[in-house]
C-alpha positions as CSV (number, residue, x, y, z in Angstrom):
1,M,0.0,0.0,0.0
2,S,1.3,3.4,-0.9
3,P,1.9,5.9,1.9
4,V,-0.8,8.4,2.7
5,Q,0.1,11.8,1.4
6,K,-1.0,14.8,3.5
7,I,-2.3,17.8,1.6
8,W,-3.6,19.8,4.5
9,E,-1.6,20.7,7.6
10,P,-3.5,20.9,11.0
11,V,-4.2,24.3,12.3
12,H,-2.2,25.2,15.4
13,F,-3.0,28.3,17.4
14,D,0.5,29.0,18.7
15,A,1.8,32.0,20.7
16,R,2.4,34.0,17.5
17,W,-1.3,34.5,17.1
18,K,-1.3,36.4,20.5
19,N,1.4,38.8,19.2
20,V,-0.4,40.2,16.2
21,N,-1.2,43.9,16.2
22,T,-4.9,44.8,16.0
23,E,-4.6,48.4,17.5
24,E,-6.5,50.2,14.7
25,F,-9.4,47.9,15.0
26,D,-9.3,47.9,18.9
27,N,-9.4,51.7,18.8
28,L,-12.7,51.7,16.9
29,R,-14.4,48.6,18.5
30,P,-15.8,50.4,21.6
31,S,-17.1,53.2,19.4
32,W,-18.9,50.7,17.3
33,D,-20.4,48.9,20.3
34,K,-21.9,52.2,21.5
35,R,-23.1,53.2,18.1
36,R,-24.7,49.8,17.4
37,V,-27.0,50.3,20.4
38,E,-28.3,53.5,18.9
39,L,-28.6,52.1,15.4
40,S,-30.7,49.2,16.8
41,K,-33.4,51.7,17.6
42,N,-33.8,52.4,13.9
43,R,-33.9,48.8,12.6
44,D,-35.1,49.5,9.1
45,Q,-32.1,51.6,8.1
46,Y,-29.6,49.3,9.9
47,N,-31.2,46.2,8.3
48,D,-31.0,47.8,4.9
49,F,-27.3,48.5,5.5
50,I,-26.6,44.9,6.5
51,D,-28.5,43.7,3.4
52,K,-26.2,45.8,1.2
53,L,-23.2,44.3,2.9
54,K,-24.6,40.8,2.3
55,R,-25.2,41.6,-1.4
56,K,-21.7,42.9,-1.7
57,Q,-20.3,39.8,-0.2
58,A,-22.4,37.6,-2.5
59,I,-21.2,39.4,-5.6
60,D,-17.5,39.6,-4.6
61,T,-17.5,35.9,-3.6
62,G,-18.3,34.8,-7.2
63,I,-15.8,37.2,-8.7
64,I,-13.0,36.1,-6.5
65,E,-13.8,32.4,-7.2
66,N,-13.9,33.1,-11.0
67,M,-17.5,32.0,-11.3
68,Y,-18.3,35.1,-13.3
69,D,-17.2,38.6,-14.1
70,L,-19.3,41.7,-13.5
71,D,-19.0,45.3,-14.6
72,R,-18.2,47.8,-11.7
73,G,-21.1,50.0,-12.5
74,I,-23.7,47.2,-12.4
75,T,-22.0,45.8,-9.3
76,E,-22.9,49.0,-7.3
77,T,-26.4,49.0,-8.8
78,L,-27.1,45.4,-7.6
79,I,-25.7,46.2,-4.2
80,Q,-27.9,49.2,-3.8
81,K,-31.1,48.0,-5.5
82,G,-31.0,44.2,-5.1
83,F,-30.6,41.2,-7.4
84,V,-32.9,42.0,-10.3
85,D,-31.9,40.9,-13.8
86,S,-33.6,43.8,-15.4
87,H,-30.8,46.0,-14.1
88,L,-28.4,44.1,-16.3
89,Q,-27.4,45.3,-19.8
90,H,-25.4,43.8,-22.6
91,N,-21.8,43.1,-21.7
92,D,-22.4,43.7,-17.9
93,T,-21.4,40.1,-17.3
94,N,-19.7,37.2,-19.1
95,I,-22.3,34.5,-18.2
96,D,-26.0,34.0,-18.8
97,K,-28.2,36.5,-16.8
98,E,-30.3,33.8,-15.2
99,L,-27.3,31.8,-14.2
100,L,-25.7,34.9,-12.7
101,M,-28.9,35.6,-10.6
102,D,-28.8,32.0,-9.4
103,H,-25.2,32.3,-8.3
104,L,-25.9,35.6,-6.5
105,Q,-29.0,34.4,-4.8
106,D,-27.2,31.2,-3.6
107,N,-24.3,33.2,-2.2
108,F,-26.7,35.7,-0.5
109,D,-28.8,32.9,1.0
110,A,-25.7,31.3,2.5
111,M,-24.8,34.6,4.2
112,D,-28.5,35.0,5.2
113,F,-28.4,31.6,7.0
114,I,-25.4,32.8,9.0
115,F,-27.2,36.0,10.1
116,H,-30.1,33.8,11.3
117,H,-27.7,31.4,13.1
118,A,-28.6,28.4,10.9
119,F,-25.0,27.7,10.1
120,T,-25.5,23.9,10.4
121,Q,-27.7,24.1,7.3
122,I,-24.9,25.3,5.0
123,H,-23.2,22.6,3.0
124,P,-19.8,23.0,1.3
125,F,-19.9,23.8,-2.4
126,Q,-18.3,21.2,-4.7
127,D,-15.4,23.6,-5.5
128,G,-16.0,26.2,-2.9
129,N,-13.5,25.8,-0.1
130,G,-12.7,29.5,-0.3
131,R,-16.3,30.5,0.0
132,V,-16.9,28.2,2.9
133,A,-13.8,29.6,4.7
134,R,-15.0,33.1,4.3
135,L,-18.5,32.1,5.4
136,L,-16.9,30.6,8.5
137,A,-15.0,33.8,9.1
138,S,-18.2,35.8,8.7
139,F,-20.0,33.5,11.1
140,V,-17.5,34.2,13.9
141,L,-17.5,38.0,13.2
142,I,-21.3,38.2,13.1
143,K,-21.7,36.2,16.3
144,D,-19.5,39.0,17.9
145,N,-21.8,41.8,16.6
146,L,-19.5,42.7,13.7
147,F,-19.9,42.4,9.9
148,P,-19.6,39.7,7.2
149,F,-16.1,39.3,5.8
150,S,-16.2,40.5,2.2
151,L,-13.3,41.1,-0.2
152,D,-13.1,43.5,-3.1
153,R,-11.8,42.0,-6.4
154,E,-8.7,44.1,-6.1
155,E,-7.9,42.5,-2.7
156,K,-7.9,38.9,-4.0
157,N,-4.1,38.6,-4.4
158,I,-3.4,40.4,-1.1
159,Y,-5.8,37.9,0.6
160,I,-4.2,34.9,-1.1
161,D,-0.7,36.1,-0.2
162,A,-1.8,36.6,3.4
163,L,-3.3,33.1,3.6
164,E,0.0,31.6,2.2
165,G,1.9,33.7,4.8
166,A,-0.3,32.4,7.6
167,D,0.4,28.8,6.5
168,K,4.1,29.6,7.2
169,G,3.4,31.1,10.6
170,N,3.3,34.7,9.5
171,Y,-0.2,35.8,10.7
172,Q,-0.1,39.6,10.8
173,N,-1.0,40.1,7.1
174,L,-4.1,37.9,7.4
175,V,-5.2,39.6,10.6
176,D,-4.7,43.0,8.8
177,V,-6.9,41.9,5.9
178,I,-9.8,40.9,8.2
179,A,-9.3,43.8,10.6
180,N,-9.2,46.4,7.8
181,N,-12.4,44.8,6.3
182,Q,-14.2,45.3,9.6
183,I,-12.8,48.8,10.0
184,E,-14.2,49.8,6.6
185,S,-17.6,48.4,7.5
186,I,-17.6,50.2,10.9
187,K,-16.8,53.5,9.3
188,K,-19.6,53.1,6.8
189,A,-22.0,52.2,9.7
190,F,-20.9,55.4,11.5
191,K,-22.5,57.4,8.7
192,L,-25.9,55.8,9.3
193,E,-28.5,58.0,11.1
194,T,-30.1,56.7,14.3
195,V,-33.3,58.9,14.1
196,G,-35.5,58.0,11.1
197,K,-36.3,61.1,9.1
198,D,-39.6,59.4,8.0
199,S,-40.7,59.1,11.6
200,S,-43.5,61.2,12.9
201,Y,-42.9,64.6,14.5
202,D,-44.0,63.4,17.9
203,K,-41.8,60.4,17.8
204,V,-38.7,62.4,16.8
205,L,-39.5,65.0,19.5
206,K,-39.8,62.3,22.1
207,E,-36.4,60.8,21.0
208,L,-34.8,64.3,21.3
209,K,-36.2,64.7,24.8
210,N,-34.9,61.3,25.9
211,R,-31.4,61.9,24.5
212,I,-31.1,65.3,26.3
213,A,-32.2,63.6,29.5
214,N,-29.9,60.7,29.2
215,K,-26.7,62.6,28.6
216,K,-24.3,61.4,31.3
217,A,-22.2,64.2,32.8
218,A,-19.5,61.8,33.9
219,D,-19.0,60.4,30.5
220,Q,-19.0,63.9,29.0
221,Q,-16.2,65.0,31.4
222,N,-14.1,61.9,30.6
223,I,-14.4,62.7,26.9
224,V,-13.4,66.3,27.5
225,N,-10.4,65.2,29.5
226,N,-9.3,62.7,26.8
227,M,-9.7,65.4,24.1
228,Q,-7.5,67.8,26.1
229,A,-4.9,65.2,26.8
230,T,-4.7,64.3,23.1
231,F,-4.5,68.0,22.2
232,E,-1.6,68.6,24.5
233,L,0.2,65.7,22.8
234,I,-0.5,67.2,19.4
235,K,0.9,70.6,20.6
236,E,3.9,69.0,22.1
237,Q,4.7,67.1,18.9
238,T,4.2,70.2,16.8
239,E,6.7,72.1,18.9
240,D,9.2,69.3,18.5
241,Y,8.8,69.4,14.7
242,K,9.2,73.2,14.8
243,E,12.5,72.9,16.7
244,N,13.7,70.2,14.3
245,L,12.8,72.3,11.2
246,M,14.5,75.4,12.6
247,S,17.7,73.4,13.4
248,V,17.9,71.9,10.0
249,L,16.7,74.8,7.8
250,G,18.1,77.6,9.9
251,E,17.6,81.2,8.8
252,T,16.0,80.2,5.5
253,V,12.6,79.6,7.2
254,A,10.4,81.4,9.7
255,I,8.0,79.3,11.8
256,E,5.3,80.2,14.2
257,I,2.7,78.2,16.0
258,E,-0.8,79.1,17.3
259,S,-3.3,76.8,19.0
260,C,-6.9,77.4,19.9
261,D,-8.0,78.2,23.4
262,P,-10.5,75.5,24.3
263,S,-12.7,78.1,26.2
264,G,-12.3,80.8,23.5
265,E,-14.1,81.6,20.3
266,K,-11.2,80.4,18.1
267,E,-12.1,76.8,19.0
268,Y,-14.6,76.9,16.1
269,F,-12.3,78.3,13.5
270,Y,-11.7,76.1,10.4
271,T,-15.2,74.6,10.4
272,Y,-15.3,74.7,6.6
273,Q,-11.8,73.3,6.2
274,I,-12.5,70.4,8.5
275,A,-15.8,69.6,6.8
276,R,-13.9,69.5,3.4
277,Y,-11.3,67.2,4.9
278,A,-14.1,64.9,6.3
279,K,-15.9,64.9,2.9
280,K,-12.6,63.9,1.2
281,H,-12.2,61.0,3.6
282,E,-15.9,60.0,3.5
283,Y,-17.1,60.6,7.0
284,Y,-19.5,62.9,8.8
285,F,-18.1,65.8,10.8
286,N,-20.5,67.1,13.5
287,S,-19.6,70.7,13.7
288,S,-21.7,71.3,16.9
289,L,-19.3,69.1,19.0
290,P,-16.1,70.5,20.6
291,R,-12.9,70.4,18.6
292,R,-9.3,71.6,18.9
293,W,-6.7,72.8,16.4
294,T,-3.1,73.8,16.3
295,R,-1.5,75.7,13.4
296,I,2.1,75.9,12.3
297,R,3.0,78.7,9.8
298,I,6.1,78.0,7.6
299,S,7.5,80.9,5.5
300,F,10.5,80.8,3.2
301,D,9.8,83.9,1.1
302,D,6.9,85.9,-0.2
303,T,5.8,83.2,-2.6
304,H,6.5,80.2,-0.4
305,K,4.2,80.5,2.6
306,Y,2.2,77.7,4.1
307,Q,0.2,76.9,7.1
308,L,-0.4,73.4,8.3
309,V,-3.5,72.9,10.6
310,L,-3.8,69.8,12.7
311,S,-7.4,69.3,13.8
312,L,-8.7,67.1,16.6
313,H,-12.5,66.7,16.2
314,H,-15.3,64.1,16.5
315,Y,-15.8,61.4,13.8
316,G,-19.4,60.7,12.9
317,Y,-22.7,61.9,14.4
318,D,-22.0,61.3,18.1
319,N,-19.2,62.0,20.5
320,S,-17.9,58.4,20.8
321,T,-15.0,58.7,18.4
322,F,-12.2,61.2,17.8
323,A,-10.3,61.9,14.6
324,I,-7.0,63.6,14.0
325,G,-6.7,65.1,10.6
326,A,-4.9,67.9,8.8
327,F,-4.9,70.2,5.9
328,I,-2.5,72.8,4.3
329,E,-3.5,76.3,3.5
330,K,-1.5,78.5,1.1
331,P,-2.1,82.3,0.9
332,Q,-2.6,83.8,-2.5
333,H,-1.4,87.3,-3.1
334,M,-3.8,88.2,-5.8
335,E,-7.0,90.1,-5.5
336,V,-10.1,87.8,-5.8
337,Q,-13.5,89.5,-5.8
338,G,-12.1,92.5,-3.9
339,Q,-10.4,90.4,-1.2
340,N,-6.7,90.0,-0.6
341,N,-4.8,87.0,0.8
342,E,-7.3,84.4,-0.2
343,Q,-6.3,80.9,1.1
344,I,-6.2,77.8,-1.2
345,L,-7.1,74.7,0.8
346,F,-5.3,71.3,0.3
347,P,-6.9,68.6,2.5
348,L,-4.1,66.0,3.0
349,V,-4.3,62.6,1.4
350,N,-3.2,61.3,4.8
351,P,-6.4,59.6,6.2
352,P,-7.6,60.6,9.8
353,Y,-6.4,58.7,12.8
354,V,-9.6,57.5,14.4
355,F,-10.1,56.2,17.9
356,F,-12.6,55.7,20.7
357,S,-13.1,58.9,22.7
358,G,-13.1,57.1,26.0
359,K,-9.7,55.4,25.4
360,D,-6.7,55.9,27.7
361,I,-4.5,58.1,25.6
362,S,-1.3,56.7,27.1
363,T,-2.0,53.4,25.4
364,I,-2.0,54.9,21.9
365,R,0.5,57.7,22.4
366,E,3.1,56.1,20.1
367,S,0.5,55.6,17.3
368,I,-0.6,59.2,17.6
369,C,3.0,60.4,17.3
370,E,3.5,58.3,14.2
371,K,0.3,59.8,12.7
372,I,1.6,63.3,13.4
373,G,5.0,62.4,11.9
374,S,3.3,61.2,8.7
375,I,1.3,64.4,8.5
376,F,4.5,66.5,8.7
377,T,6.2,64.2,6.1
378,E,3.4,64.7,3.6
379,T,3.4,68.5,4.2
380,L,7.2,68.7,3.7
381,A,6.9,66.6,0.5
382,Y,4.3,69.0,-0.8
383,I,6.5,72.0,0.0
384,A,9.6,70.4,-1.5
385,E,7.7,69.8,-4.8
386,E,7.1,73.5,-5.1
387,F,10.8,74.2,-4.8
388,S,11.7,71.8,-7.7
């Protein structure tokens, strides 16, 4: 008898799994837990959001498994409006419409079973080990009040490489793929409203009254304290970068720093600019909540003057989450509609650093400093390009 050949290695959860870094996800998870409670009060909108995630997972599963191809435009239409073959046009897919709808519905039904905790009813596909693996991952995530694990077509190779790395004991990349997938879903969920606009006047008024009454002063003070502690760190880091720039560039540059006084009217400066930055990075900025900013002006000559503004503000509708973002303003010395010194705004490509507002800042100090460093790096790269 020929020896048995192993094709699969057993899964071992060794100590290296405990050493993977999930800080970015951990920073957002408490915010999501709090937001989920509010969203549960407006079930229709939340259920619609979940259905769209399930449709996305159903579509992307077939594309990744090479069961079919689908045009990007129609992909978004099917996610938003549902699996209806009348939405399809010629050349939107490479297989028969009816067969495509069958595939999509099968994938959706499998995900739907998981949401209704009927996992024992799901049977493996004949050639669908990848699909079953992702369904298993989704089952674990959903049981923990998170979201289905779904991959975009562009992420297929990253996912496969991460799986192969995990087979060799390198787990971080696989954890990153799953964590980043959940972070993106959480950020999308933050944009959902918790008070239905189609509700009656009396119902909305009652909800407003309840929310005002339920505001917890202790929680509010903790958030204020954390905001101020974070702001002090931002100011400290900005001063350090100023000293470094002055020491390296010497007399060729003039630098000055100004920060808002939390109790003064300047706290609400830069509302438009922060809103532009939030729009660029696809999140809601609640301008009625407190915020902080610090500004560093960097001047070389009359034509090379810049100001970098670092903003600490709330991410989303409520006060559960902070964001650190930044933008550059460049004064223009030309008269525009009778006004001098108009500013041109450049929201940085650098995405915001987002974290739970109740988090102990000392536990993420290093990450905040890294974020500030990347902001200054992008700013200096922009300035350097203008000197080329």
